ROLOMI-937104 format. One record per residue: residue in one letter; z negated, x, y of N, C-alpha, C, CB in turn. Coordinates in nm, 2 decimals, padded with zeros to 4 digits, always signed. Glycine has a CB too. Example, Ala and Ser with C-alpha at 12.3 -4.5 7.8 and 13.67 -1.06 7.14 Angstrom:
// residues 2
['A' [-00.78 +01.32 -00.57] [-00.78 +01.23 -00.45] [-00.78 +01.32 -00.33] [-00.90 +01.13 -00.45]]
['S' [-00.71 +01.28 -00.22] [-00.71 +01.37 -00.11] [-00.79 +01.29 +00.00] [-00.57 +01.41 -00.06]]
This chain:
// residues 116
['G' [+04.78 -03.75 +04.08] [+04.74 -03.85 +04.18] [+04.86 -03.89 +04.26] [+04.64 -03.79 +04.27]]
['G' [+04.83 -03.92 +04.39] [+04.94 -03.95 +04.48] [+04.96 -04.10 +04.51] [+05.07 -03.90 +04.43]]
['E' [+05.06 -04.13 +04.58] [+05.08 -04.27 +04.63] [+05.11 -04.37 +04.51] [+05.20 -04.27 +04.72]]
['G' [+05.18 -04.32 +04.41] [+05.22 -04.41 +04.30] [+05.10 -04.47 +04.23] [+05.31 -04.34 +04.20]]
['E' [+05.00 -04.39 +04.21] [+04.88 -04.43 +04.14] [+04.81 -04.54 +04.22] [+04.78 -04.32 +04.12]]
['G' [+04.80 -04.52 +04.35] [+04.73 -04.62 +04.43] [+04.81 -04.75 +04.43] [+04.72 -04.57 +04.58]]
['E' [+04.94 -04.75 +04.43] [+05.02 -04.87 +04.43] [+05.00 -04.94 +04.29] [+05.17 -04.83 +04.44]]
['A' [+05.00 -04.87 +04.18] [+04.98 -04.93 +04.05] [+04.84 -05.00 +04.05] [+04.99 -04.83 +03.94]]
['A' [+04.74 -04.93 +04.10] [+04.60 -04.99 +04.10] [+04.60 -05.12 +04.18] [+04.50 -04.89 +04.15]]
['R' [+04.67 -05.11 +04.30] [+04.68 -05.23 +04.39] [+04.74 -05.35 +04.31] [+04.75 -05.20 +04.52]]
['E' [+04.85 -05.32 +04.24] [+04.92 -05.42 +04.17] [+04.83 -05.48 +04.06] [+05.05 -05.37 +04.10]]
['R' [+04.76 -05.40 +03.99] [+04.66 -05.45 +03.89] [+04.56 -05.54 +03.95] [+04.60 -05.33 +03.81]]
['A' [+04.50 -05.49 +04.06] [+04.40 -05.57 +04.14] [+04.46 -05.70 +04.18] [+04.34 -05.49 +04.25]]
['A' [+04.58 -05.70 +04.24] [+04.64 -05.82 +04.28] [+04.66 -05.92 +04.17] [+04.78 -05.79 +04.35]]
['A' [+04.69 -05.87 +04.05] [+04.71 -05.96 +03.94] [+04.58 -06.03 +03.90] [+04.76 -05.88 +03.81]]
['V' [+04.47 -05.95 +03.91] [+04.33 -06.01 +03.89] [+04.30 -06.11 +03.99] [+04.23 -05.89 +03.88]]
['Y' [+04.32 -06.07 +04.12] [+04.29 -06.17 +04.23] [+04.38 -06.30 +04.21] [+04.33 -06.11 +04.36]]
['A' [+04.50 -06.28 +04.17] [+04.59 -06.40 +04.16] [+04.54 -06.49 +04.05] [+04.73 -06.36 +04.13]]
['E' [+04.49 -06.43 +03.94] [+04.44 -06.51 +03.82] [+04.31 -06.58 +03.86] [+04.42 -06.41 +03.70]]
['A' [+04.22 -06.51 +03.93] [+04.10 -06.57 +03.97] [+04.12 -06.68 +04.07] [+04.00 -06.46 +04.04]]
['E' [+04.21 -06.66 +04.16] [+04.24 -06.77 +04.26] [+04.30 -06.89 +04.19] [+04.34 -06.71 +04.37]]
['A' [+04.39 -06.87 +04.10] [+04.44 -06.98 +04.02] [+04.34 -07.06 +03.94] [+04.56 -06.94 +03.93]]
['S' [+04.25 -06.98 +03.88] [+04.14 -07.04 +03.80] [+04.05 -07.13 +03.89] [+04.06 -06.93 +03.73]]
['F' [+04.01 -07.07 +04.01] [+03.92 -07.15 +04.10] [+03.99 -07.27 +04.16] [+03.87 -07.06 +04.21]]
['R' [+04.12 -07.25 +04.18] [+04.20 -07.37 +04.23] [+04.20 -07.48 +04.13] [+04.35 -07.33 +04.26]]
['E' [+04.22 -07.45 +04.00] [+04.23 -07.55 +03.90] [+04.09 -07.62 +03.88] [+04.27 -07.49 +03.76]]
['S' [+03.98 -07.54 +03.89] [+03.85 -07.59 +03.87] [+03.79 -07.65 +03.99] [+03.76 -07.49 +03.81]]
['G' [+03.86 -07.64 +04.11] [+03.81 -07.71 +04.23] [+03.70 -07.63 +04.29] [+03.77 -07.85 +04.20]]
['Q' [+03.68 -07.51 +04.26] [+03.57 -07.43 +04.32] [+03.61 -07.36 +04.45] [+03.52 -07.32 +04.22]]
['K' [+03.60 -07.44 +04.56] [+03.66 -07.40 +04.69] [+03.59 -07.27 +04.75] [+03.65 -07.51 +04.79]]
['D' [+03.46 -07.27 +04.74] [+03.39 -07.16 +04.80] [+03.42 -07.03 +04.73] [+03.24 -07.18 +04.80]]
['E' [+03.43 -07.03 +04.60] [+03.46 -06.91 +04.52] [+03.61 -06.87 +04.55] [+03.44 -06.94 +04.37]]
['R' [+03.69 -06.97 +04.56] [+03.83 -06.94 +04.58] [+03.85 -06.87 +04.72] [+03.92 -07.07 +04.58]]
['V' [+03.78 -06.92 +04.82] [+03.79 -06.86 +04.95] [+03.74 -06.71 +04.94] [+03.70 -06.93 +05.05]]
['L' [+03.63 -06.68 +04.87] [+03.58 -06.55 +04.86] [+03.69 -06.46 +04.79] [+03.45 -06.54 +04.77]]
['V' [+03.75 -06.51 +04.69] [+03.86 -06.43 +04.62] [+03.97 -06.40 +04.72] [+03.91 -06.50 +04.50]]
['L' [+04.02 -06.50 +04.79] [+04.13 -06.48 +04.89] [+04.09 -06.39 +05.00] [+04.17 -06.62 +04.95]]
['E' [+03.96 -06.39 +05.04] [+03.92 -06.30 +05.15] [+03.92 -06.16 +05.10] [+03.78 -06.34 +05.20]]
['A' [+03.87 -06.13 +04.98] [+03.87 -06.00 +04.92] [+04.01 -05.95 +04.90] [+03.79 -06.00 +04.79]]
['W' [+04.10 -06.03 +04.85] [+04.24 -06.00 +04.82] [+04.30 -05.96 +04.96] [+04.31 -06.12 +04.75]]
['R' [+04.28 -06.04 +05.06] [+04.34 -06.02 +05.19] [+04.29 -05.89 +05.25] [+04.31 -06.13 +05.29]]
['D' [+04.16 -05.86 +05.23] [+04.10 -05.73 +05.28] [+04.16 -05.61 +05.21] [+03.95 -05.73 +05.27]]
['M' [+04.18 -05.62 +05.08] [+04.24 -05.51 +05.01] [+04.39 -05.49 +05.06] [+04.25 -05.55 +04.85]]
['L' [+04.46 -05.59 +05.08] [+04.60 -05.58 +05.13] [+04.61 -05.53 +05.27] [+04.68 -05.71 +05.12]]
['A' [+04.51 -05.56 +05.35] [+04.50 -05.52 +05.49] [+04.48 -05.37 +05.49] [+04.39 -05.59 +05.57]]
['R' [+04.41 -05.31 +05.39] [+04.38 -05.17 +05.39] [+04.50 -05.09 +05.33] [+04.26 -05.14 +05.30]]
['G' [+04.60 -05.16 +05.27] [+04.71 -05.08 +05.22] [+04.80 -05.15 +05.13] [+04.66 -04.96 +05.14]]
['G' [+04.84 -05.27 +05.17] [+04.94 -05.34 +05.09] [+05.06 -05.37 +05.18] [+04.88 -05.48 +05.04]]
['S' [+05.16 -05.43 +05.12] [+05.28 -05.46 +05.19] [+05.26 -05.58 +05.29] [+05.40 -05.49 +05.10]]
['E' [+05.33 -05.58 +05.40] [+05.32 -05.69 +05.50] [+05.35 -05.82 +05.43] [+05.42 -05.67 +05.61]]
['A' [+05.45 -05.82 +05.34] [+05.49 -05.95 +05.27] [+05.38 -06.00 +05.18] [+05.62 -05.93 +05.19]]
['A' [+05.31 -05.91 +05.11] [+05.20 -05.95 +05.02] [+05.09 -06.00 +05.10] [+05.16 -05.83 +04.93]]
['L' [+05.06 -05.94 +05.21] [+04.95 -05.98 +05.30] [+04.98 -06.12 +05.36] [+04.93 -05.88 +05.42]]
['A' [+05.10 -06.14 +05.40] [+05.14 -06.27 +05.46] [+05.13 -06.38 +05.35] [+05.29 -06.26 +05.51]]
['S' [+05.17 -06.35 +05.23] [+05.16 -06.45 +05.13] [+05.02 -06.49 +05.09] [+05.23 -06.40 +05.00]]
['V' [+04.93 -06.39 +05.10] [+04.78 -06.42 +05.08] [+04.73 -06.50 +05.20] [+04.70 -06.30 +05.05]]
['E' [+04.77 -06.46 +05.32] [+04.72 -06.53 +05.43] [+04.76 -06.67 +05.44] [+04.76 -06.46 +05.56]]
['A' [+04.88 -06.70 +05.38] [+04.94 -06.84 +05.38] [+04.85 -06.92 +05.28] [+05.08 -06.83 +05.33]]
['K' [+04.78 -06.86 +05.19] [+04.70 -06.94 +05.09] [+04.56 -06.97 +05.15] [+04.68 -06.86 +04.96]]
['M' [+04.53 -06.90 +05.26] [+04.39 -06.92 +05.32] [+04.38 -07.07 +05.37] [+04.37 -06.82 +05.44]]
['P' [+04.27 -07.13 +05.35] [+04.25 -07.27 +05.39] [+04.21 -07.28 +05.53] [+04.14 -07.34 +05.30]]
['K' [+04.21 -07.41 +05.58] [+04.15 -07.44 +05.71] [+04.01 -07.48 +05.68] [+04.23 -07.56 +05.78]]
['R' [+03.92 -07.43 +05.77] [+03.78 -07.46 +05.76] [+03.75 -07.58 +05.85] [+03.68 -07.34 +05.79]]
['V' [+03.70 -07.69 +05.79] [+03.67 -07.81 +05.88] [+03.52 -07.85 +05.86] [+03.76 -07.93 +05.83]]
['K' [+03.47 -07.89 +05.97] [+03.33 -07.94 +05.97] [+03.33 -08.09 +05.93] [+03.26 -07.91 +06.11]]
['K' [+03.24 -08.12 +05.84] [+03.23 -08.26 +05.79] [+03.08 -08.30 +05.79] [+03.29 -08.28 +05.65]]
['R' [+03.06 -08.43 +05.78] [+02.92 -08.48 +05.77] [+02.91 -08.56 +05.64] [+02.89 -08.57 +05.90]]
['R' [+02.79 -08.56 +05.58] [+02.76 -08.64 +05.47] [+02.62 -08.69 +05.48] [+02.78 -08.56 +05.33]]
['P' [+02.60 -08.81 +05.42] [+02.47 -08.87 +05.43] [+02.37 -08.79 +05.34] [+02.47 -09.02 +05.38]]
['V' [+02.25 -08.78 +05.39] [+02.14 -08.71 +05.32] [+02.05 -08.82 +05.26] [+02.06 -08.61 +05.41]]
['L' [+02.01 -08.81 +05.14] [+01.92 -08.91 +05.08] [+01.78 -08.85 +05.06] [+01.97 -08.96 +04.94]]
['G' [+01.68 -08.94 +05.09] [+01.54 -08.90 +05.07] [+01.50 -08.90 +04.93] [+01.45 -08.98 +05.16]]
['E' [+01.37 -08.87 +04.90] [+01.32 -08.87 +04.76] [+01.34 -09.00 +04.69] [+01.18 -08.82 +04.77]]
['E' [+01.33 -09.11 +04.76] [+01.34 -09.24 +04.70] [+01.48 -09.29 +04.69] [+01.25 -09.34 +04.78]]
['G' [+01.58 -09.21 +04.74] [+01.72 -09.25 +04.74] [+01.75 -09.32 +04.86] [+01.74 -09.34 +04.62]]
['E' [+01.66 -09.33 +04.96] [+01.69 -09.40 +05.09] [+01.77 -09.30 +05.18] [+01.56 -09.45 +05.16]]
['A' [+01.84 -09.36 +05.28] [+01.92 -09.28 +05.37] [+01.82 -09.20 +05.46] [+02.01 -09.37 +05.46]]
['A' [+01.84 -09.07 +05.47] [+01.75 -08.99 +05.55] [+01.83 -08.91 +05.66] [+01.67 -08.89 +05.46]]
['G' [+01.94 -08.97 +05.71] [+02.02 -08.90 +05.81] [+02.14 -08.84 +05.76] [+01.93 -08.80 +05.88]]
['W' [+02.20 -08.75 +05.84] [+02.33 -08.68 +05.80] [+02.31 -08.53 +05.81] [+02.44 -08.73 +05.90]]
['E' [+02.39 -08.47 +05.73] [+02.40 -08.32 +05.74] [+02.54 -08.28 +05.76] [+02.34 -08.25 +05.62]]
['E' [+02.56 -08.17 +05.84] [+02.70 -08.12 +05.86] [+02.72 -08.01 +05.76] [+02.71 -08.07 +06.00]]
['Y' [+02.84 -08.00 +05.71] [+02.88 -07.89 +05.62] [+03.02 -07.85 +05.64] [+02.85 -07.94 +05.47]]
['Y' [+03.06 -07.74 +05.59] [+03.20 -07.70 +05.60] [+03.27 -07.72 +05.48] [+03.20 -07.55 +05.64]]
['D' [+03.39 -07.77 +05.49] [+03.48 -07.79 +05.37] [+03.60 -07.71 +05.40] [+03.51 -07.94 +05.35]]
['Y' [+03.68 -07.68 +05.30] [+03.80 -07.60 +05.31] [+03.91 -07.69 +05.27] [+03.79 -07.47 +05.22]]
['I' [+04.02 -07.69 +05.35] [+04.14 -07.77 +05.32] [+04.25 -07.67 +05.29] [+04.17 -07.87 +05.44]]
['F' [+04.29 -07.67 +05.17] [+04.40 -07.58 +05.13] [+04.54 -07.65 +05.15] [+04.39 -07.54 +04.98]]
['A' [+04.64 -07.56 +05.17] [+04.77 -07.61 +05.20] [+04.82 -07.72 +05.09] [+04.87 -07.50 +05.20]]
['E' [+04.80 -07.69 +04.97] [+04.85 -07.79 +04.86] [+04.77 -07.92 +04.87] [+04.83 -07.73 +04.72]]
['E' [+04.65 -07.92 +04.92] [+04.57 -08.05 +04.94] [+04.64 -08.13 +05.06] [+04.42 -08.02 +04.97]]
['E' [+04.67 -08.06 +05.16] [+04.73 -08.12 +05.28] [+04.87 -08.18 +05.24] [+04.75 -08.03 +05.40]]
['A' [+04.94 -08.11 +05.16] [+05.08 -08.15 +05.12] [+05.06 -08.27 +05.03] [+05.15 -08.04 +05.05]]
['A' [+04.96 -08.28 +04.95] [+04.94 -08.39 +04.85] [+04.89 -08.51 +04.92] [+04.84 -08.34 +04.74]]
['A' [+04.84 -08.50 +05.04] [+04.77 -08.61 +05.10] [+04.81 -08.63 +05.25] [+04.62 -08.59 +05.10]]
['P' [+04.95 -08.65 +05.27] [+04.99 -08.68 +05.41] [+04.93 -08.82 +05.45] [+05.14 -08.68 +05.42]]
['S' [+04.89 -08.90 +05.36] [+04.84 -09.03 +05.39] [+04.70 -09.02 +05.46] [+04.83 -09.12 +05.26]]
['L' [+04.63 -08.91 +05.44] [+04.50 -08.89 +05.51] [+04.52 -08.90 +05.66] [+04.44 -08.76 +05.46]]
['K' [+04.62 -08.84 +05.71] [+04.65 -08.84 +05.85] [+04.67 -08.98 +05.90] [+04.76 -08.75 +05.89]]
['I' [+04.75 -09.06 +05.82] [+04.78 -09.19 +05.86] [+04.65 -09.28 +05.86] [+04.88 -09.25 +05.76]]
['L' [+04.57 -09.26 +05.76] [+04.44 -09.33 +05.75] [+04.35 -09.30 +05.87] [+04.37 -09.30 +05.62]]
['D' [+04.35 -09.17 +05.91] [+04.27 -09.13 +06.02] [+04.32 -09.20 +06.15] [+04.27 -08.98 +06.03]]
['M' [+04.45 -09.20 +06.17] [+04.51 -09.26 +06.29] [+04.48 -09.41 +06.29] [+04.66 -09.24 +06.29]]
['A' [+04.49 -09.47 +06.17] [+04.46 -09.62 +06.16] [+04.31 -09.65 +06.20] [+04.49 -09.67 +06.02]]
['R' [+04.22 -09.56 +06.15] [+04.08 -09.58 +06.18] [+04.06 -09.57 +06.33] [+04.00 -09.47 +06.11]]
['K' [+04.12 -09.47 +06.40] [+04.10 -09.45 +06.54] [+04.16 -09.57 +06.62] [+04.17 -09.32 +06.59]]
['W' [+04.27 -09.62 +06.57] [+04.34 -09.74 +06.64] [+04.25 -09.86 +06.63] [+04.47 -09.76 +06.57]]
['K' [+04.19 -09.88 +06.50] [+04.10 -10.00 +06.48] [+03.98 -09.99 +06.57] [+04.06 -10.01 +06.33]]
['K' [+03.92 -09.86 +06.58] [+03.80 -09.84 +06.66] [+03.83 -09.87 +06.81] [+03.75 -09.70 +06.64]]
['Q' [+03.95 -09.83 +06.86] [+03.98 -09.85 +07.00] [+04.00 -10.00 +07.02] [+04.11 -09.78 +07.03]]
['K' [+04.06 -10.07 +06.92] [+04.09 -10.21 +06.93] [+03.96 -10.29 +06.93] [+04.18 -10.26 +06.81]]
['V' [+03.87 -10.26 +06.84] [+03.74 -10.32 +06.84] [+03.66 -10.30 +06.97] [+03.65 -10.27 +06.72]]
['E' [+03.66 -10.18 +07.02] [+03.59 -10.15 +07.14] [+03.66 -10.22 +07.26] [+03.59 -10.00 +07.17]]
['G' [+03.79 -10.24 +07.26] [+03.86 -10.30 +07.36] [+03.84 -10.45 +07.37] [+04.01 -10.28 +07.35]]
['D' [+03.81 -10.51 +07.25] [+03.79 -10.66 +07.24] [+03.66 -10.70 +07.28] [+03.81 -10.70 +07.09]]
['S' [+03.56 -10.62 +07.27] [+03.42 -10.66 +07.30] [+03.39 -10.67 +07.45] [+03.32 -10.57 +07.24]]
């Protein structure tokens, strides 16, 4: 037994977590990916290196509240529902234009409200 065995087991588990996280990232399964990252982070928090823990924490997404239209049985608009989405670092890096679009939308809204 001893410390070496625990380290080897942690390394094997980390390899499984890394593979699962990559698979969910490629298939776009955000909720599943978050669950894998949380479990991986918890394992490292109980006995991993600071560097490994920091690298997993860096992969954790931002949780944002969004709204989407709800359709009734006939396909008609039936209001809005709020839901949580996860924004991962690579998505933010791939879409700096989203921030520009958001700023443009706010500017246009202010302009329209100012003109009336």
